[in-house]
N, C-alpha and C positions, 0 to 999 in steps of 0.2 A: 502258606495258602490259608490256614486257619486265621492267622493274624489279619490278612487282607480281608477275609470275610467278616471278621469282627469289626474292623474299621468301616467297612461298607455299611453294616447294620447300624453302627453308631452315627453315621452321617444322616440318617433319617430318610423320609420318603423322597426327598429331592435327588438322592443318589440313584434312583431307578431311571429317571429320564437321562441323567448324565451317563449311566451305563449304556443305555440305548444309543445315545449319540456317539459314544466311544466305539461301540460295536459297528455302527454304520460307517463311521469314519475309517476304521481299519479295513472294513470290507471294501470300501471305495478305494483305499490306498492299494490294496492287493490287486484289485481289478485293474487299476490304472498302471500298476507296476508291470503286470503281465502284458498289457497293451503296448506300453512303451518299450519293453524288452524285445518283443517280437519285431516292432517297427525299426528300432535302432539297429538291431543285429542283422536285419535283412535288406533294408532299403538301399544301402549303398550298392550291393550286388545287383539288385533289380534295376536301379537307375543306370548303372554302367552297362548292363546287358541291353537295356532299351535304347540308350543313346548310341551305343556301338552298332546295333542293328539298324537304327534309323538312318545311319549314314549310307547304308547300302541297300536296305530293303524295308520299306515302311510296313509291308505286310508282316514281316518277321517281328518287327518292333511291336506291332499291334498284338501279335500272338503272345509275346512275352508279357506285355502289360495285362493282357486278358487273363493269363494264368496267375498273375499277382494281384488280381482285383480284390482279394481278401484283405489287403493292406491299403491304407489311405494313399500311399505313394503310387501303388498300382492303379487305383481308380483315377488318381490325378493325371497320370500319364496316358491312361486309356481314353479319357474324354476327348482330346483333340485327334487322337490317332484313329478313332472310329468314324470320324467325319468323312464325307465323300468329296474329295477335291476342294477343301476349304481355302479361302483366302487367308493370308497371314493374320489379318484382323480377327476373322472368325476363329482361327486356330487358337489365338491368344485368349479370346473371350471364353472359349470352351474350357481352357485351363483355369482361368480366373474363377469361373462359376463352380468348377469342380473343387478348386482349392477352398473357396468360401464355404462350400458344403462340408468339406472335411474338417475345417477349422471349427465349425459349429459342433461337430461330433467330438472333437478333441477337448472342447471346453465343457463337455457333459459332466455334471457334478460339481462344477466350480461354485455355483450359487449355493449348493448345499453346504459346502465347506465354509463359505463366507457366513452362512447362517449359524453354523456351529461355533465359529470363532466369536460371533457376537453374542450368542445366547448362553453358551456354556459358563462363562464367568458370571453372568447375571443369575443363572440357576444356582451356582455355588454361593453367591452372595445371599440369595433368597434363603437357602438352607441355613446359612449362618445366622441370619436375622431371626428366622423362626426358632432356631435352636436357642439363641440368646433369650428370646422372649419366654420360652418354656423354662429356661434355667432361672431367670429372675422371678418368674411367677412362683417357683418352688422355694425361693428364699424367704426366710422368716425375718424380714427387715424390721428392725426396731424391737425385736423380741429377744435380743441377746443371744444370737446364734452362736453355736459352739464352733470350735476349731474344725470339727468333723464336717459340719455343714459348710463352712467356708471352703474346705478342701473339695467337697462334692461340687460346690459352685464352680470352682476353678476347673475341675475335671469336665464339668458340663460345658464350660466355655471352650475348652480345648476340643471337645468332641464337635461342638458347633462349627469350629473352623475347618473341620475335615472337608466339608462340602465346598468351601472356598478353594482349598488346595486341589480338590478333585476337578472342580470347574476350570481352574487355570491349567491343569495338566491336559485336560481334553482340548481346550482351546489352543494350547501351544502345539499339540500334535496336529490338530487340524490346520493350523497356520503353516506349519512346516510342510505338510503335504501339499497345501495350496500353492505355496511359493515354488516348490519343486515343479509342480504341474505347469504353472505359469511360465517358468523358465524354459521348460521343454517345449511348450507351445510356441514361444517366441523363436526359439532356435529352429523349430520345424517350419515356421512361416518363412524365415530367411532361406532355409534349404529348398523349400518348394519354389520360391521366387527364383533362386539361382538355377535350379534344374529346369524350370519352365522356360526361362530365358534361353538356356542352351538348346533345349529341344526346338523352340520356335526358330532360333537362328539356323539350326540344321535344316529344318523344313523350308525355310525361306531361301537359303543360299543353294542348297543341293537339289531341291525338288521344285519349288514353286517358280523361282526366277528363271532358271534355265528352260523350264517348260513354257513360260510366258514369252521368252525370247524366240522360241521356235514355234510350236503349235500347242494350243491348249489341250488338244487330244493326246499329246505325248505325255501328259502328266500321269505318272503311275498311280495305280489304285492304292489308297492309303491303308486298306485292310482287305483281308481275303474274302469278305462277304460282298464287296462292291461288284457291280456289273461292269 
C-alpha cells in the first residue's frame, strides 16, 4: 500500500484526476453489476409466470407483471397488459415504447465510460510530458553533469512515465466495463423482442381473434382495474 501511495505521489498532479476517473468507473461498474445481476437472475421466472398466466387469465398476468415492475422486464410486460381491450397493433406499440424507454435506462453511463476511455490516456500522456519537461529543466546540459545527475534524470523520466501507465490502466478498465455492458444490452434487446413477440401472439390468438369472431363484448378485461 505504501509503495502504491509513493508511485501515486511520483506521478504528479495529473494522478488526481486519473484517480477520480478510476473511482467513478469502479462505482459505475459495481452499480451496473448489481443491476444486471438482479435482472438476469429473476427475469426468466417473471417472464415464464406472465406468459403462463396470459394463456388463461390476462388479469392474473397483469398482476404478476405489476408486482415485477421494479425490473425492466416487468415494466416491459406491464405496458401492454394494462391497456383496456387494445388491438394487436396497439398492444405491440405499447411494448415497443416501453422497451425503448427501458433500453435508454440500460445505456445509462455508457457516455461517461466512452469519455473515460478517450480522456484517461490523454491525461496520462499529459502527465508524462509535464514530467519530462520538469526533468530536462533540471538537467545541467553542457555543464559536464555527473553520473549522479544522469541517474537522477533517468529516474525522473521513469517517474514521468507513471502517469502514462496509470492512464492506460484506467482506460482499459473502463473499456472492459463498457464492452461488457454493451454485450449485455444487446442480449437484452434480443430477449425483449422474443418475449414481446410471444406475448403478442398469445394475446392475438387466444384473446383478441376469438373475441372478434364472436362479439367484441366478450373480450375479457386485460387487467383487474378495467370496468
